[in-house]
KOLTIVEX-795340 format. One line per 8 residues: number of its first residue (from 1); their letters; for each residue x, y, z of N, C-alpha, C, O. Coordinates in pm, whole numbers. Layout:
N
NUM) A) X,Y,Z,X,Y,Z,X,Y,Z,X,Y,Z ~ ...;
***
This chain:
200
1) MRGRAVAP) 337,-882,-4366,346,-750,-4302,402,-767,-4161,353,-848,-4083 ~ 505,-690,-4130,567,-704,-3998,491,-625,-3893,451,-511,-3916 ~ 470,-687,-3780,407,-617,-3668,508,-528,-3598,629,-553,-3604 ~ 460,-425,-3532,547,-335,-3458,600,-403,-3333,528,-476,-3265 ~ 724,-379,-3306,782,-434,-3183,725,-360,-3063,720,-237,-3063 ~ 682,-434,-2963,624,-374,-2843,731,-367,-2735,794,-467,-2702 ~ 750,-248,-2681,851,-231,-2576,813,-313,-2454,698,-308,-2410 ~ 906,-389,-2397,873,-470,-2279,836,-383,-2161,892,-275,-2141;
9) RPPPRRRA) 741,-432,-2082,698,-359,-1963,803,-372,-1855,850,-483,-1830 ~ 842,-261,-1787,942,-271,-1681,897,-367,-1572,778,-372,-1541 ~ 988,-444,-1514,950,-536,-1405,899,-460,-1285,934,-343,-1267 ~ 813,-524,-1201,755,-456,-1085,860,-393,-995,838,-282,-945 ~ 973,-459,-972,1074,-405,-881,1129,-273,-934,1153,-180,-856 ~ 1150,-263,-1066,1202,-139,-1124,1097,-28,-1115,1131,85,-1082 ~ 970,-60,-1143,865,42,-1134,855,93,-991,835,213,-970 ~ 868,4,-893,860,47,-753,975,141,-720,955,241,-651;
17) RVFVAGCL) 1096,108,-767,1211,193,-737,1194,332,-798,1227,432,-734 ~ 1140,337,-921,1119,467,-986,1017,549,-908,1036,669,-888 ~ 907,484,-863,803,555,-789,857,609,-657,835,725,-623 ~ 926,524,-582,980,566,-452,1084,675,-469,1088,770,-391 ~ 1170,662,-572,1272,764,-596,1208,899,-627,1257,1003,-582 ~ 1098,898,-703,1029,1022,-733,972,1087,-609,981,1209,-593 ~ 914,1006,-521,859,1061,-396,970,1117,-308,954,1224,-249 ~ 1083,1046,-299,1193,1094,-216,1254,1222,-272,1298,1308,-197;
25) AALGPVTP) 1257,1234,-406,1311,1355,-467,1230,1477,-428,1283,1587,-417 ~ 1099,1456,-408,1013,1567,-370,1046,1620,-231,1010,1733,-197 ~ 1115,1538,-150,1151,1581,-15,1273,1673,-13,1302,1736,88 ~ 1345,1681,-127,1467,1758,-131,1452,1900,-82,1529,1943,5 ~ 1353,1979,-135,1342,2119,-94,1264,2142,35,1240,2257,71 ~ 1225,2035,105,1143,2053,225,1224,2120,335,1339,2082,360 ~ 1166,2217,402,1233,2288,511,1222,2208,639,1136,2121,649 ~ 1308,2235,740,1304,2159,865,1173,2174,940,1129,2080,1006;
33) ALAGVGER) 1110,2292,932,984,2312,1003,869,2267,915,836,2332,816 ~ 808,2155,950,706,2095,866,570,2102,932,558,2129,1052 ~ 467,2076,852,332,2067,905,313,1928,967,411,1858,991 ~ 188,1888,992,163,1758,1051,17,1723,1046,-59,1776,965 ~ -23,1634,1134,-161,1591,1142,-190,1560,1288,-101,1516,1361 ~ -314,1584,1333,-344,1565,1474,-490,1544,1501,-567,1506,1412 ~ -530,1568,1626,-664,1539,1674,-771,1606,1589,-761,1725,1557 ~ -874,1528,1552,-991,1571,1475,-962,1599,1328,-1053,1639,1255;
41) NGEIGADY) -840,1578,1283,-812,1591,1140,-863,1468,1066,-862,1358,1120 ~ -908,1488,943,-930,1377,852,-802,1353,773,-711,1436,773 ~ -795,1239,707,-677,1208,625,-717,1116,511,-789,1018,531 ~ -672,1148,390,-694,1062,274,-560,1042,204,-468,1122,220 ~ -549,935,126,-424,912,57,-430,793,-37,-527,717,-39 ~ -324,778,-114,-310,667,-207,-164,626,-211,-75,709,-194 ~ -139,496,-232,0,453,-241,16,336,-337,-80,266,-372 ~ 140,317,-378,181,206,-465,277,118,-387,365,168,-317;
49) ALQRFDSD) 260,-13,-399,345,-106,-325,403,-212,-418,340,-253,-515 ~ 523,-254,-384,580,-375,-441,553,-485,-340,599,-479,-226 ~ 478,-586,-381,434,-691,-290,486,-827,-335,474,-864,-451 ~ 543,-900,-240,584,-1037,-268,473,-1130,-219,442,-1133,-100 ~ 415,-1204,-311,305,-1293,-276,358,-1419,-207,472,-1460,-228 ~ 273,-1477,-125,307,-1599,-53,367,-1702,-149,319,-1719,-261 ~ 472,-1771,-104,543,-1865,-191,455,-1979,-240,485,-2040,-343 ~ 345,-2009,-169,255,-2115,-213,191,-2082,-348,150,-2172,-420;
57) FEVGAGDR) 181,-1952,-382,120,-1913,-510,217,-1925,-627,175,-1932,-742 ~ 347,-1927,-599,450,-1945,-702,442,-1841,-813,454,-1874,-931 ~ 421,-1713,-774,415,-1607,-875,515,-1495,-845,526,-1401,-925 ~ 587,-1501,-736,685,-1398,-705,623,-1267,-661,528,-1266,-583 ~ 676,-1156,-712,633,-1022,-670,545,-957,-775,549,-992,-893 ~ 463,-862,-729,375,-789,-819,345,-650,-765,402,-607,-665 ~ 255,-581,-833,215,-446,-795,93,-449,-704,12,-542,-709 ~ 81,-344,-621,-41,-327,-540,-70,-179,-525,20,-100,-498;
65) LSLRAGRH) -197,-140,-542,-242,-3,-524,-341,4,-409,-419,-88,-387 ~ -336,115,-333,-425,132,-217,-486,271,-216,-423,368,-259 ~ -609,279,-167,-675,405,-134,-710,400,14,-754,297,65 ~ -691,514,85,-717,519,229,-796,644,263,-787,747,196 ~ -874,634,370,-942,751,426,-970,723,572,-1007,612,609 ~ -954,826,657,-976,803,800,-985,932,878,-988,1041,822 ~ -990,916,1011,-1006,1030,1101,-920,1008,1225,-912,897,1278 ~ -854,1115,1269,-774,1112,1391,-864,1149,1508,-902,1265,1522;
73) ETRRLQWE) -897,1052,1592,-986,1078,1705,-913,1151,1817,-972,1235,1886 ~ -786,1120,1837,-701,1192,1932,-567,1217,1864,-549,1184,1746 ~ -475,1276,1938,-342,1302,1880,-273,1173,1839,-195,1171,1743 ~ -300,1064,1911,-233,937,1881,-320,835,1809,-270,760,1725 ~ -450,833,1840,-536,725,1789,-613,769,1665,-667,879,1660 ~ -616,681,1567,-680,709,1438,-747,582,1387,-696,471,1406 ~ -862,598,1322,-920,485,1249,-907,516,1100,-903,632,1060 ~ -902,410,1021,-875,428,878,-939,315,800,-929,198,838;
81) GQVTRGSA) -1006,348,691,-1056,248,597,-961,239,479,-911,340,431 ~ -936,119,432,-841,98,322,-895,-4,224,-944,-110,263 ~ -884,28,96,-914,-67,-12,-787,-85,-93,-727,14,-136 ~ -746,-209,-113,-620,-234,-183,-633,-354,-276,-705,-450,-246 ~ -563,-346,-388,-571,-453,-488,-433,-476,-547,-367,-382,-592 ~ -389,-601,-547,-258,-634,-603,-266,-759,-689,-356,-841,-673 ~ -171,-772,-779,-169,-891,-865,-26,-922,-908,61,-835,-908 ~ -4,-1047,-944,125,-1092,-996,100,-1212,-1085,4,-1286,-1066;
89) EEEALPGA) 186,-1229,-1183,171,-1344,-1272,307,-1403,-1307,409,-1334,-1303 ~ 305,-1530,-1342,427,-1603,-1375,396,-1696,-1491,295,-1767,-1489 ~ 484,-1696,-1591,467,-1787,-1705,569,-1898,-1692,684,-1885,-1735 ~ 526,-2008,-1631,617,-2120,-1607,659,-2186,-1738,775,-2225,-1756 ~ 562,-2199,-1831,586,-2257,-1962,518,-2168,-2066,423,-2098,-2031 ~ 562,-2169,-2192,495,-2089,-2294,345,-2120,-2300,306,-2235,-2319 ~ 264,-2017,-2285,119,-2035,-2290,58,-2082,-2160,-64,-2098,-2151 ~ 140,-2104,-2058,89,-2151,-1928,115,-2044,-1823,206,-2056,-1742;
97) TRKVTLTL) 34,-1939,-1827,51,-1827,-1734,-36,-1847,-1611,-153,-1886,-1621 ~ 22,-1822,-1496,-49,-1832,-1370,-57,-1691,-1311,46,-1624,-1298 ~ -178,-1646,-1274,-197,-1511,-1221,-275,-1516,-1091,-371,-1591,-1077 ~ -232,-1435,-995,-301,-1423,-867,-341,-1277,-848,-259,-1186,-867 ~ -467,-1254,-811,-516,-1119,-781,-575,-1120,-641,-659,-1204,-608 ~ -529,-1026,-558,-574,-1017,-420,-636,-880,-396,-572,-777,-419 ~ -762,-878,-351,-833,-754,-323,-879,-756,-178,-941,-852,-134 ~ -848,-650,-103,-884,-643,39,-956,-513,70,-924,-408,14;
105) ALANGVLN) -1053,-521,161,-1118,-404,221,-1096,-416,371,-1143,-512,433 ~ -1025,-320,430,-979,-332,568,-1019,-212,653,-1027,-100,603 ~ -1044,-238,780,-1059,-132,880,-934,-136,967,-906,-237,1032 ~ -860,-26,969,-732,-20,1040,-742,65,1166,-805,171,1166 ~ -679,20,1272,-655,102,1390,-510,147,1387,-420,65,1375 ~ -487,279,1397,-354,336,1379,-309,406,1508,-386,482,1567 ~ -186,378,1551,-126,447,1665,-14,537,1612,85,488,1558 ~ -31,669,1628,62,767,1574,157,820,1682,124,824,1800;
113) FHPRRGVV) 275,862,1638,375,922,1726,417,1056,1666,407,1077,1545 ~ 463,1148,1751,496,1283,1705,633,1325,1761,640,1409,1850 ~ 742,1267,1708,875,1303,1758,913,1448,1729,984,1510,1808 ~ 866,1502,1616,885,1643,1586,782,1685,1482,720,1601,1417 ~ 763,1814,1468,658,1866,1381,681,1822,1236,790,1836,1181 ~ 573,1769,1176,579,1730,1036,629,1590,1010,626,1545,895 ~ 676,1520,1112,721,1382,1097,634,1296,1188,638,1312,1310 ~ 555,1206,1130,455,1131,1207,472,981,1180,408,929,1089;
121) PYVLAGIG) 555,910,1257,562,765,1246,434,700,1301,359,762,1376 ~ 412,574,1263,291,506,1308,309,355,1298,394,305,1225 ~ 225,284,1372,205,140,1354,55,118,1341,-24,196,1394 ~ 16,13,1271,-127,-12,1254,-155,-162,1247,-67,-242,1216 ~ -280,-196,1275,-331,-332,1258,-468,-320,1195,-546,-232,1231 ~ -499,-409,1101,-626,-401,1032,-688,-538,1010,-618,-639,1008 ~ -819,-538,994,-892,-661,967,-1009,-631,874,-1064,-521,878 ~ -1046,-727,791,-1156,-706,698,-1180,-828,612,-1169,-942,659;
129) LAKTKLEA) -1212,-804,485,-1239,-911,391,-1136,-912,280,-1085,-807,240 ~ -1105,-1032,230,-1009,-1046,120,-1065,-1141,16,-1117,-1248,48 ~ -1055,-1101,-111,-1094,-1187,-222,-968,-1230,-296,-890,-1146,-340 ~ -951,-1359,-310,-835,-1415,-379,-882,-1482,-508,-971,-1567,-506 ~ -822,-1443,-620,-859,-1500,-750,-736,-1561,-815,-632,-1496,-827 ~ -748,-1687,-856,-641,-1759,-925,-683,-1785,-1068,-796,-1827,-1094 ~ -592,-1758,-1162,-618,-1784,-1304,-500,-1861,-1362,-385,-1824,-1341 ~ -531,-1968,-1434,-426,-2049,-1496,-485,-2127,-1613,-593,-2184,-1602;
137) VGLSSSDT) -411,-2129,-1724,-447,-2203,-1847,-596,-2193,-1880,-660,-2294,-1909 ~ -649,-2072,-1875,-788,-2050,-1915,-891,-2078,-1809,-1010,-2060,-1834 ~ -851,-2123,-1692,-943,-2152,-1583,-922,-2052,-1470,-814,-1996,-1455 ~ -1027,-2030,-1391,-1013,-1937,-1277,-1093,-1988,-1158,-1191,-2061,-1174 ~ -1048,-1950,-1040,-1115,-1986,-916,-1096,-1873,-818,-990,-1810,-815 ~ -1198,-1845,-736,-1185,-1736,-639,-1247,-1777,-506,-1331,-1867,-498 ~ -1203,-1709,-401,-1253,-1735,-266,-1247,-1605,-187,-1149,-1531,-196 ~ -1350,-1578,-109,-1355,-1458,-26,-1364,-1499,120,-1453,-1574,160;
145) WAGYQLAG) -1269,-1448,199,-1266,-1484,340,-1197,-1370,416,-1193,-1257,368 ~ -1145,-1399,533,-1086,-1294,618,-956,-1239,559,-878,-1312,498 ~ -936,-1109,580,-810,-1043,545,-761,-963,664,-841,-919,746 ~ -631,-945,677,-576,-873,792,-438,-821,756,-378,-865,657 ~ -386,-728,836,-252,-676,811,-190,-618,938,-260,-575,1029 ~ -58,-617,940,23,-545,1038,118,-457,958,175,-501,858 ~ 137,-333,1003,221,-242,925,283,-136,1015,236,-110,1126 ~ 387,-76,964,451,38,1029,510,129,923,552,83,817;
153) GCRFFFGE) 514,258,952,567,350,854,582,490,910,584,510,1031 ~ 592,586,819,611,725,862,558,820,755,567,793,635 ~ 501,932,800,460,1040,711,561,1155,723,608,1187,832 ~ 594,1214,609,683,1331,605,609,1442,531,593,1436,409 ~ 563,1543,603,483,1648,541,573,1749,469,684,1779,513 ~ 522,1801,356,598,1892,269,577,2037,312,464,2086,310 ~ 681,2106,352,671,2249,377,617,2283,515,565,2197,586 ~ 631,2411,550,600,2455,686,452,2445,719,417,2411,833;
161) RSAAGLRI) 364,2473,623,221,2473,651,145,2377,559,23,2391,542 ~ 214,2282,500,153,2195,401,59,2092,464,84,2041,573 ~ -48,2062,392,-140,1955,432,-109,1824,360,-177,1725,382 ~ -6,1824,275,30,1705,197,164,1651,241,251,1726,286 ~ 180,1519,228,306,1460,268,332,1327,199,244,1271,134 ~ 453,1279,216,494,1148,168,470,1045,277,501,1069,394 ~ 416,931,239,391,822,335,464,698,287,443,652,174 ~ 551,643,371,625,521,341,587,415,443,578,443,562;
169) EVSILGND) 564,292,395,511,188,485,566,51,448,581,17,331 ~ 596,-26,551,630,-168,537,518,-248,603,479,-217,715 ~ 467,-349,535,351,-421,589,358,-570,555,431,-613,466 ~ 279,-645,630,252,-785,597,101,-801,588,31,-786,688 ~ 52,-830,469,-90,-860,449,-111,-1009,467,-24,-1090,432 ~ -225,-1045,521,-261,-1185,536,-402,-1210,486,-485,-1120,490 ~ -428,-1330,441,-565,-1364,400,-585,-1515,410,-492,-1594,397 ~ -710,-1551,432,-750,-1692,432,-825,-1721,303,-913,-1645,263;
177) AFEHSYFH) -789,-1830,237,-855,-1869,112,-822,-2014,82,-714,-2063,113 ~ -919,-2083,21,-899,-2221,-21,-848,-2309,95,-764,-2397,76 ~ -902,-2281,215,-871,-2357,336,-725,-2345,378,-670,-2436,441 ~ -661,-2234,343,-524,-2208,385,-510,-2061,424,-597,-1979,393 ~ -400,-2028,492,-367,-1889,524,-242,-1850,447,-149,-1929,433 ~ -241,-1725,397,-131,-1677,315,-82,-1543,369,-159,-1466,426 ~ 48,-1515,350,107,-1391,401,194,-1328,293,269,-1397,223 ~ 181,-1195,280,242,-1124,168,314,-998,217,247,-898,244;
185) PSIAAGLT) 446,-998,231,518,-877,273,523,-775,159,525,-812,42 ~ 526,-647,195,531,-543,92,595,-417,146,604,-396,267 ~ 640,-331,54,687,-197,87,615,-100,-5,605,-122,-125 ~ 565,10,54,480,102,-21,526,246,-2,587,280,100 ~ 496,329,-100,518,473,-91,402,543,-159,351,495,-261 ~ 360,655,-104,249,727,-163,233,865,-103,320,913,-31 ~ 121,928,-134,91,1062,-85,-25,1058,13,-118,979,-2 ~ -18,1144,113,-126,1156,211,-163,1303,226,-78,1391,210;
193) FRLGREPG) -290,1329,257,-341,1466,265,-422,1485,393,-514,1409,421 ~ -386,1587,470,-461,1621,590,-585,1700,553,-579,1788,467 ~ -697,1668,618,-822,1742,601,-853,1813,732,-850,1750,838 ~ -883,1941,727,-913,2014,849,-803,2110,887,-707,2131,812 ~ -817,2168,1005,-725,2272,1052,-585,2217,1076,-567,2096,1091 ~ -488,2306,1081,-353,2266,1116,-348,2221,1261,-415,2281,1346 ~ -271,2117,1292,-261,2072,1431,-193,2177,1517,-108,2253,1470 ~ -234,2181,1645,-175,2279,1734,-36,2241,1781,26,2315,1857;
***
């Protein structure tokens, strides 16, 4: 009896391009006068990233998902909690798959800028805990130690009075594990939502 052919899963780079293209397409009908975010607003969001893992892991690029929530204490200063999880795998030889999973819980300090209404660029730095898990040929090992990141990006809010927007970010995640330090560049796109009144 013949088994059904299984459609191959799109590579991470292609999935990332499709996700980012979809988010950018949503910006097409946006009017020049946009909403924004400011002092005393809350903010929540989620994003998808294409992440290149440190070359020492020898797994290339993979997917990463993030959830965020925070509060704008002033027009410029914001704190943010972030939980993110990414993984990548490489099959060097048939049956010899190597997989890396990285999970981080971070507290971020964010500095926001307001060049015009509805467009909010930012830079951030974060620190927290990172769990690194390695799996290969049926064996696994994990280590939990410090995690950190540096990032910059921009929010583009949808519509004149919208509380929702597109968030694009470039970042470098770092973590300590197995007595070494590792660094993972990534590019992410996702949605962000303002909580509270419209900024003045």
